[in-house]
N, CA, C and O atoms as a GROMACS GRO file, in nm:
protein
  600
    1MET      N    1   9.708 -19.271  14.741
    1MET     CA    2   9.682 -19.170  14.643
    1MET      C    3   9.644 -19.242  14.515
    1MET      O    4   9.693 -19.351  14.488
    2HIS      N    5   9.560 -19.183  14.439
    2HIS     CA    6   9.519 -19.225  14.313
    2HIS      C    7   9.534 -19.118  14.203
    2HIS      O    8   9.518 -18.999  14.228
    3GLU      N    9   9.565 -19.166  14.078
    3GLU     CA   10   9.586 -19.067  13.972
    3GLU      C   11   9.491 -19.091  13.859
    3GLU      O   12   9.450 -19.203  13.830
    4PHE      N   13   9.457 -18.977  13.794
    4PHE     CA   14   9.370 -18.985  13.674
    4PHE      C   15   9.438 -18.888  13.578
    4PHE      O   16   9.476 -18.779  13.619
    5ASP      N   17   9.454 -18.925  13.457
    5ASP     CA   18   9.525 -18.851  13.355
    5ASP      C   19   9.451 -18.845  13.221
    5ASP      O   20   9.416 -18.951  13.169
    6THR      N   21   9.425 -18.732  13.163
    6THR     CA   22   9.354 -18.731  13.036
    6THR      C   23   9.404 -18.608  12.960
    6THR      O   24   9.451 -18.511  13.019
    7SER      N   25   9.394 -18.614  12.832
    7SER     CA   26   9.430 -18.506  12.746
    7SER      C   27   9.351 -18.502  12.617
    7SER      O   28   9.287 -18.598  12.574
    8ILE      N   29   9.360 -18.388  12.560
    8ILE     CA   30   9.280 -18.357  12.426
    8ILE      C   31   9.358 -18.251  12.354
    8ILE      O   32   9.426 -18.165  12.411
    9SER      N   33   9.345 -18.262  12.220
    9SER     CA   34   9.402 -18.159  12.136
    9SER      C   35   9.297 -18.079  12.072
    9SER      O   36   9.199 -18.136  12.024
   10VAL      N   37   9.309 -17.959  12.069
   10VAL     CA   38   9.202 -17.866  12.002
   10VAL      C   39   9.271 -17.768  11.900
   10VAL      O   40   9.389 -17.734  11.909
   11ALA      N   41   9.188 -17.728  11.805
   11ALA     CA   42   9.243 -17.640  11.703
   11ALA      C   43   9.227 -17.494  11.733
   11ALA      O   44   9.149 -17.422  11.672
   12ALA      N   45   9.309 -17.451  11.836
   12ALA     CA   46   9.315 -17.308  11.879
   12ALA      C   47   9.452 -17.279  11.934
   12ALA      O   48   9.520 -17.371  11.977
   13PRO      N   49   9.493 -17.158  11.935
   13PRO     CA   50   9.627 -17.117  11.988
   13PRO      C   51   9.625 -17.136  12.139
   13PRO      O   52   9.521 -17.122  12.202
   14ILE      N   53   9.735 -17.165  12.193
   14ILE     CA   54   9.757 -17.198  12.331
   14ILE      C   55   9.701 -17.084  12.431
   14ILE      O   56   9.641 -17.112  12.535
   15ASP      N   57   9.726 -16.956  12.389
   15ASP     CA   58   9.684 -16.852  12.472
   15ASP      C   59   9.534 -16.840  12.480
   15ASP      O   60   9.482 -16.807  12.586
   16GLU      N   61   9.461 -16.864  12.370
   16GLU     CA   62   9.315 -16.870  12.362
   16GLU      C   63   9.256 -16.978  12.454
   16GLU      O   64   9.164 -16.951  12.531
   17VAL      N   65   9.310 -17.101  12.444
   17VAL     CA   66   9.260 -17.207  12.526
   17VAL      C   67   9.296 -17.187  12.677
   17VAL      O   68   9.214 -17.214  12.764
   18PHE      N   69   9.416 -17.141  12.705
   18PHE     CA   70   9.448 -17.114  12.845
   18PHE      C   71   9.362 -17.013  12.910
   18PHE      O   72   9.316 -17.031  13.023
   19ASP      N   73   9.340 -16.902  12.837
   19ASP     CA   74   9.254 -16.789  12.881
   19ASP      C   75   9.107 -16.838  12.904
   19ASP      O   76   9.038 -16.797  12.998
   20PHE      N   77   9.062 -16.930  12.811
   20PHE     CA   78   8.927 -16.979  12.829
   20PHE      C   79   8.915 -17.056  12.961
   20PHE      O   80   8.819 -17.039  13.037
   21LEU      N   81   9.016 -17.143  12.987
   21LEU     CA   82   9.003 -17.240  13.099
   21LEU      C   83   9.051 -17.180  13.233
   21LEU      O   84   9.051 -17.249  13.334
   22THR      N   85   9.091 -17.050  13.235
   22THR     CA   86   9.122 -16.986  13.362
   22THR      C   87   9.004 -16.894  13.399
   22THR      O   88   9.015 -16.813  13.491
   23ARG      N   89   8.897 -16.906  13.331
   23ARG     CA   90   8.776 -16.824  13.365
   23ARG      C   91   8.670 -16.928  13.423
   23ARG      O   92   8.615 -17.006  13.345
   24PRO      N   93   8.642 -16.929  13.558
   24PRO     CA   94   8.559 -17.022  13.619
   24PRO      C   95   8.422 -17.029  13.548
   24PRO      O   96   8.365 -17.138  13.538
   25GLU      N   97   8.366 -16.917  13.499
   25GLU     CA   98   8.234 -16.926  13.438
   25GLU      C   99   8.246 -17.012  13.302
   25GLU      O  100   8.152 -17.084  13.267
   26ASN      N  101   8.362 -17.002  13.230
   26ASN     CA  102   8.375 -17.088  13.116
   26ASN      C  103   8.395 -17.237  13.148
   26ASN      O  104   8.350 -17.322  13.072
   27VAL      N  105   8.459 -17.268  13.253
   27VAL     CA  106   8.471 -17.399  13.305
   27VAL      C  107   8.335 -17.466  13.328
   27VAL      O  108   8.312 -17.581  13.291
   28ILE      N  109   8.245 -17.387  13.394
   28ILE     CA  110   8.115 -17.438  13.417
   28ILE      C  111   8.042 -17.463  13.280
   28ILE      O  112   7.964 -17.557  13.270
   29GLN      N  113   8.066 -17.382  13.179
   29GLN     CA  114   8.006 -17.413  13.052
   29GLN      C  115   8.046 -17.546  12.990
   29GLN      O  116   7.964 -17.604  12.919
   30VAL      N  117   8.165 -17.596  13.012
   30VAL     CA  118   8.218 -17.718  12.969
   30VAL      C  119   8.204 -17.833  13.067
   30VAL      O  120   8.264 -17.939  13.050
   31THR      N  121   8.125 -17.810  13.171
   31THR     CA  122   8.108 -17.908  13.271
   31THR      C  123   7.974 -17.976  13.256
   31THR      O  124   7.873 -17.906  13.241
   32ALA      N  125   7.968 -18.105  13.259
   32ALA     CA  126   7.837 -18.175  13.239
   32ALA      C  127   7.732 -18.127  13.338
   32ALA      O  128   7.755 -18.123  13.459
   33PRO      N  129   7.615 -18.090  13.283
   33PRO     CA  130   7.508 -18.041  13.377
   33PRO      C  131   7.474 -18.128  13.491
   33PRO      O  132   7.443 -18.079  13.599
   34ASP      N  133   7.478 -18.265  13.468
   34ASP     CA  134   7.446 -18.360  13.567
   34ASP      C  135   7.546 -18.372  13.681
   34ASP      O  136   7.522 -18.441  13.780
   35ALA      N  137   7.661 -18.301  13.665
   35ALA     CA  138   7.760 -18.301  13.770
   35ALA      C  139   7.713 -18.212  13.888
   35ALA      O  140   7.769 -18.219  13.997
   36GLY      N  141   7.615 -18.134  13.864
   36GLY     CA  142   7.563 -18.048  13.965
   36GLY      C  143   7.655 -17.945  14.022
   36GLY      O  144   7.645 -17.916  14.141
   37VAL      N  145   7.747 -17.885  13.942
   37VAL     CA  146   7.845 -17.789  13.978
   37VAL      C  147   7.799 -17.648  13.965
   37VAL      O  148   7.743 -17.611  13.861
   38SER      N  149   7.819 -17.567  14.064
   38SER     CA  150   7.782 -17.424  14.053
   38SER      C  151   7.892 -17.337  14.129
   38SER      O  152   7.947 -17.379  14.231
   39VAL      N  153   7.917 -17.227  14.078
   39VAL     CA  154   8.016 -17.133  14.134
   39VAL      C  155   7.946 -17.056  14.247
   39VAL      O  156   7.840 -16.998  14.226
   40VAL      N  157   8.004 -17.056  14.364
   40VAL     CA  158   7.959 -16.976  14.480
   40VAL      C  159   8.034 -16.844  14.489
   40VAL      O  160   7.979 -16.736  14.512
   41ASP      N  161   8.169 -16.863  14.468
   41ASP     CA  162   8.253 -16.740  14.479
   41ASP      C  163   8.381 -16.778  14.406
   41ASP      O  164   8.450 -16.875  14.439
   42ALA      N  165   8.412 -16.694  14.303
   42ALA     CA  166   8.536 -16.717  14.223
   42ALA      C  167   8.574 -16.584  14.160
   42ALA      O  168   8.488 -16.499  14.138
   43PRO      N  169   8.706 -16.568  14.131
   43PRO     CA  170   8.739 -16.444  14.059
   43PRO      C  171   8.692 -16.462  13.909
   43PRO      O  172   8.662 -16.571  13.862
   44GLU      N  173   8.690 -16.342  13.837
   44GLU     CA  174   8.656 -16.358  13.697
   44GLU      C  175   8.759 -16.434  13.621
   44GLU      O  176   8.725 -16.511  13.531
   45VAL      N  177   8.886 -16.415  13.654
   45VAL     CA  178   8.994 -16.492  13.597
   45VAL      C  179   9.095 -16.541  13.702
   45VAL      O  180   9.143 -16.463  13.784
   46MET      N  181   9.124 -16.663  13.698
   46MET     CA  182   9.213 -16.726  13.788
   46MET      C  183   9.356 -16.670  13.774
   46MET      O  184   9.400 -16.637  13.664
   47GLN      N  185   9.428 -16.659  13.892
   47GLN     CA  186   9.565 -16.622  13.896
   47GLN      C  187   9.624 -16.681  14.016
   47GLN      O  188   9.550 -16.745  14.092
   48PRO      N  189   9.759 -16.667  14.045
   48PRO     CA  190   9.826 -16.730  14.158
   48PRO      C  191   9.749 -16.690  14.286
   48PRO      O  192   9.722 -16.572  14.306
   49GLY      N  193   9.714 -16.787  14.371
   49GLY     CA  194   9.651 -16.757  14.496
   49GLY      C  195   9.492 -16.748  14.492
   49GLY      O  196   9.426 -16.745  14.595
   50SER      N  197   9.436 -16.742  14.367
   50SER     CA  198   9.290 -16.735  14.355
   50SER      C  199   9.228 -16.848  14.425
   50SER      O  200   9.287 -16.956  14.430
   51ARG      N  201   9.114 -16.830  14.478
   51ARG     CA  202   9.026 -16.938  14.551
   51ARG      C  203   8.901 -16.941  14.479
   51ARG      O  204   8.843 -16.837  14.449
   52ASN      N  205   8.852 -17.064  14.448
   52ASN     CA  206   8.730 -17.088  14.384
   52ASN      C  207   8.639 -17.168  14.478
   52ASN      O  208   8.675 -17.279  14.519
   53LYS      N  209   8.530 -17.116  14.512
   53LYS     CA  210   8.432 -17.188  14.600
   53LYS      C  211   8.325 -17.244  14.518
   53LYS      O  212   8.253 -17.167  14.454
   54LEU      N  213   8.308 -17.371  14.513
   54LEU     CA  214   8.203 -17.439  14.436
   54LEU      C  215   8.106 -17.525  14.511
   54LEU      O  216   8.138 -17.571  14.621
   55LYS      N  217   7.997 -17.548  14.460
   55LYS     CA  218   7.900 -17.639  14.522
   55LYS      C  219   7.886 -17.755  14.423
   55LYS      O  220   7.879 -17.737  14.301
   56PHE      N  221   7.883 -17.880  14.484
   56PHE     CA  222   7.864 -18.002  14.402
   56PHE      C  223   7.740 -18.070  14.462
   56PHE      O  224   7.731 -18.086  14.584
   57SER      N  225   7.646 -18.109  14.376
   57SER     CA  226   7.537 -18.184  14.423
   57SER      C  227   7.526 -18.321  14.352
   57SER      O  228   7.418 -18.379  14.345
   58GLY      N  229   7.638 -18.370  14.299
   58GLY     CA  230   7.632 -18.492  14.219
   58GLY      C  231   7.639 -18.617  14.295
   58GLY      O  232   7.610 -18.724  14.241
   59PHE      N  233   7.680 -18.610  14.427
   59PHE     CA  234   7.689 -18.727  14.514
   59PHE      C  235   7.595 -18.727  14.634
   59PHE      O  236   7.636 -18.762  14.745
   60GLY      N  237   7.476 -18.690  14.616
   60GLY     CA  238   7.382 -18.681  14.728
   60GLY      C  239   7.372 -18.541  14.780
   60GLY      O  240   7.347 -18.447  14.704
   61PRO      N  241   7.393 -18.527  14.913
   61PRO     CA  242   7.375 -18.390  14.975
   61PRO      C  243   7.479 -18.288  14.904
   61PRO      O  244   7.589 -18.328  14.867
   62THR      N  245   7.442 -18.168  14.890
   62THR     CA  246   7.528 -18.068  14.835
   62THR      C  247   7.651 -18.050  14.922
   62THR      O  248   7.644 -18.038  15.044
   63GLN      N  249   7.764 -18.050  14.853
   63GLN     CA  250   7.894 -18.036  14.922
   63GLN      C  251   7.957 -17.900  14.876
   63GLN      O  252   7.932 -17.853  14.766
   64THR      N  253   8.036 -17.843  14.962
   64THR     CA  254   8.112 -17.721  14.922
   64THR      C  255   8.260 -17.756  14.910
   64THR      O  256   8.315 -17.818  15.001
   65PHE      N  257   8.325 -17.720  14.802
   65PHE     CA  258   8.464 -17.740  14.776
   65PHE      C  259   8.526 -17.598  14.755
   65PHE      O  260   8.472 -17.510  14.688
   66ILE      N  261   8.645 -17.586  14.818
   66ILE     CA  262   8.722 -17.461  14.790
   66ILE      C  263   8.861 -17.506  14.735
   66ILE      O  264   8.931 -17.583  14.801
   67TYR      N  265   8.898 -17.459  14.617
   67TYR     CA  266   9.020 -17.480  14.549
   67TYR      C  267   9.105 -17.352  14.552
   67TYR      O  268   9.056 -17.239  14.546
   68GLU      N  269   9.237 -17.378  14.562
   68GLU     CA  270   9.323 -17.261  14.556
   68GLU      C  271   9.426 -17.284  14.437
   68GLU      O  272   9.486 -17.391  14.424
   69VAL      N  273   9.444 -17.183  14.357
   69VAL     CA  274   9.548 -17.186  14.250
   69VAL      C  275   9.686 -17.179  14.318
   69VAL      O  276   9.718 -17.073  14.373
   70THR      N  277   9.769 -17.283  14.318
   70THR     CA  278   9.891 -17.285  14.385
   70THR      C  279  10.011 -17.264  14.286
   70THR      O  280  10.121 -17.226  14.328
   71GLU      N  281   9.988 -17.290  14.157
   71GLU     CA  282  10.093 -17.265  14.055
   71GLU      C  283  10.020 -17.199  13.939
   71GLU      O  284   9.903 -17.225  13.915
   72PHE      N  285  10.092 -17.110  13.866
   72PHE     CA  286  10.027 -17.043  13.760
   72PHE      C  287  10.142 -16.992  13.662
   72PHE      O  288  10.206 -16.892  13.694
   73VAL      N  289  10.167 -17.052  13.554
   73VAL     CA  290  10.260 -17.014  13.457
   73VAL      C  291  10.186 -16.998  13.326
   73VAL      O  292  10.156 -17.097  13.260
   74ARG      N  293  10.155 -16.876  13.288
   74ARG     CA  294  10.077 -16.852  13.174
   74ARG      C  295  10.166 -16.863  13.052
   74ARG      O  296  10.276 -16.807  13.060
   75PRO      N  297  10.136 -16.926  12.938
   75PRO     CA  298  10.013 -17.003  12.921
   75PRO      C  299  10.034 -17.158  12.923
   75PRO      O  300   9.964 -17.232  12.854
   76GLU      N  301  10.132 -17.204  13.005
   76GLU     CA  302  10.168 -17.343  12.998
   76GLU      C  303  10.101 -17.430  13.104
   76GLU      O  304  10.080 -17.549  13.084
   77ARG      N  305  10.068 -17.368  13.216
   77ARG     CA  306  10.024 -17.457  13.342
   77ARG      C  307   9.961 -17.384  13.443
   77ARG      O  308  10.001 -17.270  13.467
   78PHE      N  309   9.862 -17.436  13.510
   78PHE     CA  310   9.818 -17.396  13.637
   78PHE      C  311   9.772 -17.515  13.715
   78PHE      O  312   9.729 -17.615  13.658
   79VAL      N  313   9.782 -17.504  13.853
   79VAL     CA  314   9.747 -17.609  13.940
   79VAL      C  315   9.647 -17.561  14.040
   79VAL      O  316   9.659 -17.453  14.098
   80GLU      N  317   9.541 -17.650  14.061
   80GLU     CA  318   9.439 -17.615  14.164
   80GLU      C  319   9.443 -17.729  14.269
   80GLU      O  320   9.444 -17.847  14.234
   81VAL      N  321   9.445 -17.691  14.398
   81VAL     CA  322   9.447 -17.785  14.508
   81VAL      C  323   9.325 -17.758  14.598
   81VAL      O  324   9.293 -17.645  14.632
   82LEU      N  325   9.262 -17.863  14.633
   82LEU     CA  326   9.148 -17.856  14.724
   82LEU      C  327   9.201 -17.819  14.864
   82LEU      O  328   9.289 -17.884  14.921
   83ILE      N  329   9.143 -17.712  14.914
   83ILE     CA  330   9.192 -17.677  15.058
   83ILE      C  331   9.073 -17.696  15.151
   83ILE      O  332   9.095 -17.698  15.272
   84GLU      N  333   8.951 -17.711  15.106
   84GLU     CA  334   8.830 -17.738  15.190
   84GLU      C  335   8.734 -17.821  15.116
   84GLU      O  336   8.701 -17.788  15.002
   85GLY      N  337   8.687 -17.930  15.175
   85GLY     CA  338   8.592 -18.019  15.115
   85GLY      C  339   8.599 -18.157  15.171
   85GLY      O  340   8.684 -18.185  15.256
   86PRO      N  341   8.512 -18.244  15.125
   86PRO     CA  342   8.507 -18.377  15.187
   86PRO      C  343   8.618 -18.470  15.144
   86PRO      O  344   8.644 -18.569  15.213
   87MET      N  345   8.685 -18.443  15.029
   87MET     CA  346   8.802 -18.532  14.987
   87MET      C  347   8.912 -18.514  15.079
   87MET      O  348   8.927 -18.406  15.137
   88LYS      N  349   8.993 -18.614  15.097
   88LYS     CA  350   9.118 -18.598  15.178
   88LYS      C  351   9.220 -18.525  15.101
   88LYS      O  352   9.303 -18.454  15.160
   89MET      N  353   9.219 -18.538  14.969
   89MET     CA  354   9.315 -18.467  14.885
   89MET      C  355   9.267 -18.466  14.743
   89MET      O  356   9.214 -18.567  14.695
   90PHE      N  357   9.284 -18.354  14.673
   90PHE     CA  358   9.246 -18.342  14.533
   90PHE      C  359   9.335 -18.235  14.473
   90PHE      O  360   9.331 -18.119  14.516
   91ARG      N  361   9.417 -18.270  14.373
   91ARG     CA  362   9.505 -18.174  14.308
   91ARG      C  363   9.486 -18.196  14.153
   91ARG      O  364   9.495 -18.308  14.102
   92ASN      N  365   9.461 -18.087  14.086
   92ASN     CA  366   9.443 -18.096  13.936
   92ASN      C  367   9.550 -18.008  13.872
   92ASN      O  368   9.548 -17.886  13.892
   93GLU      N  369   9.643 -18.066  13.796
   93GLU     CA  370   9.744 -18.007  13.727
   93GLU      C  371   9.696 -17.988  13.578
   93GLU      O  372   9.681 -18.087  13.506
   94HIS      N  373   9.674 -17.867  13.534
   94HIS     CA  374   9.636 -17.833  13.398
   94HIS      C  375   9.756 -17.794  13.322
   94HIS      O  376   9.824 -17.698  13.357
   95GLU      N  377   9.786 -17.868  13.216
   95GLU     CA  378   9.912 -17.839  13.135
   95GLU      C  379   9.867 -17.813  12.985
   95GLU      O  380   9.784 -17.884  12.930
   96PHE      N  381   9.923 -17.715  12.930
   96PHE     CA  382   9.898 -17.671  12.794
   96PHE      C  383  10.018 -17.679  12.708
   96PHE      O  384  10.124 -17.633  12.750
   97GLU      N  385  10.008 -17.738  12.587
   97GLU     CA  386  10.125 -17.746  12.503
   97GLU      C  387  10.083 -17.701  12.362
   97GLU      O  388   9.987 -17.751  12.303
   98SER      N  389  10.164 -17.598  12.308
   98SER     CA  390  10.130 -17.546  12.181
   98SER      C  391  10.179 -17.640  12.064
   98SER      O  392  10.290 -17.693  12.072
   99HIS      N  393  10.100 -17.660  11.958
   99HIS     CA  394  10.142 -17.727  11.843
   99HIS      C  395  10.150 -17.629  11.726
   99HIS      O  396  10.116 -17.662  11.613
  100GLY      N  397  10.194 -17.510  11.756
  100GLY     CA  398  10.199 -17.408  11.654
  100GLY      C  399  10.064 -17.376  11.587
  100GLY      O  400   9.963 -17.358  11.656
  101SER      N  401  10.062 -17.369  11.464
  101SER     CA  402   9.936 -17.336  11.397
  101SER      C  403   9.830 -17.445  11.398
  101SER      O  404   9.714 -17.426  11.363
  102ASP      N  405   9.885 -17.574  11.445
  102ASP     CA  406   9.793 -17.684  11.441
  102ASP      C  407   9.697 -17.692  11.573
  102ASP      O  408   9.597 -17.763  11.573
  103GLY      N  409   9.732 -17.622  11.674
  103GLY     CA  410   9.649 -17.618  11.794
  103GLY      C  411   9.718 -17.631  11.926
  103GLY      O  412   9.835 -17.595  11.942
  104THR      N  413   9.645 -17.682  12.020
  104THR     CA  414   9.696 -17.696  12.151
  104THR      C  415   9.652 -17.820  12.217
  104THR      O  416   9.537 -17.860  12.199
  105SER      N  417   9.741 -17.890  12.296
  105SER     CA  418   9.704 -18.001  12.378
  105SER      C  419   9.682 -17.957  12.520
  105SER      O  420   9.761 -17.883  12.577
  106VAL      N  421   9.574 -18.004  12.574
  106VAL     CA  422   9.537 -17.974  12.716
  106VAL      C  423   9.539 -18.110  12.792
  106VAL      O  424   9.471 -18.207  12.756
  107ARG      N  425   9.620 -18.111  12.895
  107ARG     CA  426   9.631 -18.224  12.982
  107ARG      C  427   9.590 -18.197  13.122
  107ARG      O  428   9.632 -18.099  13.182
  108ASP      N  429   9.504 -18.288  13.179
  108ASP     CA  430   9.468 -18.277  13.315
  108ASP      C  431   9.526 -18.394  13.387
  108ASP      O  432   9.498 -18.508  13.347
  109ARG      N  433   9.604 -18.375  13.491
  109ARG     CA  434   9.657 -18.481  13.576
  109ARG      C  435   9.602 -18.453  13.704
  109ARG      O  436   9.629 -18.348  13.762
  110ILE      N  437   9.518 -18.549  13.757
  110ILE     CA  438   9.456 -18.533  13.893
  110ILE      C  439   9.511 -18.637  13.982
  110ILE      O  440   9.520 -18.755  13.946
  111VAL      N  441   9.546 -18.593  14.096
  111VAL     CA  442   9.592 -18.685  14.207
  111VAL      C  443   9.491 -18.667  14.316
  111VAL      O  444   9.466 -18.553  14.356
  112PHE      N  445   9.429 -18.775  14.368
  112PHE     CA  446   9.322 -18.762  14.468
  112PHE      C  447   9.329 -18.870  14.574
  112PHE      O  448   9.391 -18.975  14.554
  113GLN      N  449   9.265 -18.842  14.684
  113GLN     CA  450   9.248 -18.941  14.784
  113GLN      C  451   9.097 -18.924  14.831
  113GLN      O  452   9.056 -18.816  14.874
  114PRO      N  453   9.022 -19.030  14.820
  114PRO     CA  454   8.876 -19.016  14.858
  114PRO      C  455   8.856 -18.990  15.006
  114PRO      O  456   8.946 -19.008  15.088
  115PRO      N  457   8.734 -18.946  15.037
  115PRO     CA  458   8.709 -18.915  15.174
  115PRO      C  459   8.713 -19.035  15.263
  115PRO      O  460   8.694 -19.147  15.215
  116GLY      N  461   8.736 -19.019  15.393
  116GLY     CA  462   8.738 -19.126  15.485
  116GLY      C  463   8.600 -19.150  15.544
  116GLY      O  464   8.500 -19.089  15.506
  117GLY      N  465   8.600 -19.246  15.644
  117GLY     CA  466   8.468 -19.264  15.713
  117GLY      C  467   8.366 -19.329  15.623
  117GLY      O  468   8.394 -19.390  15.520
  118LEU      N  469   8.241 -19.311  15.674
  118LEU     CA  470   8.127 -19.378  15.603
  118LEU      C  471   8.110 -19.321  15.464
  118LEU      O  472   8.080 -19.398  15.372
  119ILE      N  473   8.128 -19.185  15.440
  119ILE     CA  474   8.120 -19.136  15.306
  119ILE      C  475   8.223 -19.194  15.207
  119ILE      O  476   8.196 -19.204  15.088
  120GLY      N  477   8.338 -19.230  15.258
  120GLY     CA  478   8.438 -19.285  15.175
  120GLY      C  479   8.407 -19.428  15.132
  120GLY      O  480   8.468 -19.479  15.039
  121MET      N  481   8.311 -19.494  15.201
  121MET     CA  482   8.271 -19.626  15.157
  121MET      C  483   8.185 -19.623  15.031
  121MET      O  484   8.176 -19.720  14.955
  122VAL      N  485   8.120 -19.506  15.013
  122VAL     CA  486   8.030 -19.484  14.891
  122VAL      C  487   8.114 -19.403  14.787
  122VAL      O  488   8.125 -19.445  14.672
  123VAL      N  489   8.171 -19.291  14.827
  123VAL     CA  490   8.246 -19.209  14.745
  123VAL      C  491   8.391 -19.255  14.745
  123VAL      O  492   8.478 -19.190  14.803
  124ASN      N  493   8.418 -19.370  14.678
  124ASN     CA  494   8.542 -19.432  14.675
  124ASN      C  495   8.622 -19.405  14.551
  124ASN      O  496   8.578 -19.328  14.466
  125GLU      N  497   8.737 -19.465  14.536
  125GLU     CA  498   8.825 -19.446  14.420
  125GLU      C  499   8.751 -19.479  14.296
  125GLU      O  500   8.757 -19.402  14.201
  126LYS      N  501   8.680 -19.592  14.290
  126LYS     CA  502   8.616 -19.637  14.169
  126LYS      C  503   8.511 -19.539  14.125
  126LYS      O  504   8.505 -19.504  14.007
  127LEU      N  505   8.421 -19.489  14.224
  127LEU     CA  506   8.317 -19.392  14.184
  127LEU      C  507   8.382 -19.261  14.139
  127LEU      O  508   8.338 -19.203  14.040
  128ILE      N  509   8.485 -19.211  14.207
  128ILE     CA  510   8.545 -19.079  14.168
  128ILE      C  511   8.606 -19.097  14.029
  128ILE      O  512   8.586 -19.011  13.942
  129ARG      N  513   8.675 -19.202  14.007
  129ARG     CA  514   8.740 -19.226  13.870
  129ARG      C  515   8.632 -19.232  13.762
  129ARG      O  516   8.647 -19.174  13.654
  130SER      N  517   8.525 -19.300  13.792
  130SER     CA  518   8.409 -19.307  13.693
  130SER      C  519   8.352 -19.176  13.666
  130SER      O  520   8.319 -19.146  13.551
  131GLN      N  521   8.336 -19.090  13.770
  131GLN     CA  522   8.287 -18.951  13.745
  131GLN      C  523   8.382 -18.865  13.672
  131GLN      O  524   8.340 -18.785  13.588
  132LEU      N  525   8.508 -18.878  13.699
  132LEU     CA  526   8.611 -18.803  13.628
  132LEU      C  527   8.609 -18.839  13.478
  132LEU      O  528   8.609 -18.752  13.391
  133GLU      N  529   8.607 -18.973  13.452
  133GLU     CA  530   8.598 -19.015  13.310
  133GLU      C  531   8.479 -18.958  13.236
  133GLU      O  532   8.491 -18.904  13.126
  134LYS      N  533   8.365 -18.972  13.298
  134LYS     CA  534   8.239 -18.917  13.242
  134LYS      C  535   8.249 -18.767  13.221
  134LYS      O  536   8.221 -18.717  13.112
  135GLY      N  537   8.288 -18.697  13.323
  135GLY     CA  538   8.298 -18.557  13.320
  135GLY      C  539   8.397 -18.503  13.213
  135GLY      O  540   8.365 -18.407  13.143
  136PHE      N  541   8.514 -18.565  13.203
  136PHE     CA  542   8.614 -18.523  13.100
  136PHE      C  543   8.570 -18.559  12.959
  136PHE      O  544   8.605 -18.489  12.865
  137ARG      N  545   8.492 -18.668  12.943
  137ARG     CA  546   8.437 -18.696  12.803
  137ARG      C  547   8.352 -18.585  12.760
  137ARG      O  548   8.361 -18.537  12.648
  138PHE      N  549   8.266 -18.542  12.856
  138PHE     CA  550   8.176 -18.428  12.826
  138PHE      C  551   8.261 -18.307  12.799
  138PHE      O  552   8.241 -18.246  12.695
  139ARG      N  553   8.356 -18.266  12.883
  139ARG     CA  554   8.436 -18.148  12.866
  139ARG      C  555   8.517 -18.152  12.733
  139ARG      O  556   8.529 -18.051  12.664
  140HIS      N  557   8.568 -18.264  12.704
  140HIS     CA  558   8.649 -18.273  12.578
  140HIS      C  559   8.554 -18.251  12.458
  140HIS      O  560   8.590 -18.181  12.364
  141ALA      N  561   8.441 -18.306  12.460
  141ALA     CA  562   8.345 -18.282  12.353
  141ALA      C  563   8.306 -18.139  12.338
  141ALA      O  564   8.289 -18.087  12.228
  142GLN      N  565   8.291 -18.077  12.447
  142GLN     CA  566   8.253 -17.928  12.450
  142GLN      C  567   8.366 -17.847  12.399
  142GLN      O  568   8.344 -17.753  12.322
  143LEU      N  569   8.491 -17.881  12.439
  143LEU     CA  570   8.607 -17.800  12.392
  143LEU      C  571   8.626 -17.822  12.246
  143LEU      O  572   8.664 -17.728  12.175
  144GLN      N  573   8.602 -17.948  12.192
  144GLN     CA  574   8.618 -17.965  12.050
  144GLN      C  575   8.510 -17.892  11.971
  144GLN      O  576   8.534 -17.838  11.863
  145ARG      N  577   8.389 -17.892  12.032
  145ARG     CA  578   8.276 -17.810  11.966
  145ARG      C  579   8.316 -17.663  11.966
  145ARG      O  580   8.290 -17.596  11.866
  146LEU      N  581   8.376 -17.610  12.069
  146LEU     CA  582   8.407 -17.465  12.079
  146LEU      C  583   8.529 -17.426  11.990
  146LEU      O  584   8.529 -17.324  11.921
  147PHE      N  585   8.632 -17.512  11.996
  147PHE     CA  586   8.767 -17.482  11.935
  147PHE      C  587   8.795 -17.556  11.809
  147PHE      O  588   8.882 -17.518  11.731
  148GLY      N  589   8.716 -17.671  11.786
  148GLY     CA  590   8.757 -17.760  11.670
  148GLY      C  591   8.848 -17.861  11.711
  148GLY      O  592   8.912 -17.853  11.816
  149THR      N  593   8.857 -17.965  11.626
  149THR     CA  594   8.947 -18.075  11.651
  149THR      C  595   9.084 -18.053  11.588
  149THR      O  596   9.090 -18.022  11.469
  150ALA      N  597   9.191 -18.068  11.659
  150ALA     CA  598   9.323 -18.054  11.596
  150ALA      C  599   9.368 -18.160  11.513
  150ALA      O  600   9.478 -18.154  11.458
   0.00000   0.00000   0.00000
């Protein structure tokens, strides 16, 4: 298993930031366009048990991923777990911490295991980590643009 951990602070109340990031269409807004992510089927707002079906075209042939929200504690935390897709395992823990009137910290802790077989030789830990770093740099810049820097 591999881990990736990143966080950012923005100048907005915890409820506002949590509500924004539990809407799949908003998440697409703050996802780098070159990641090739599109929503196939998702609820308007995530909640416990929600499933999000996404298409990714960033690693060659388009792949379908289905994530399920397995934990949901508003406005502190929600967890998405990959239930269908080429990765052996992918779990994203989204954590939110209020800093009162100063804003909110958003932390993403991702635990993953690359695919096996031939695809795993290309889509390995190093490539996945690189893509996560690039993707979260973009996301953090967009969140700061939308909410301001704390």
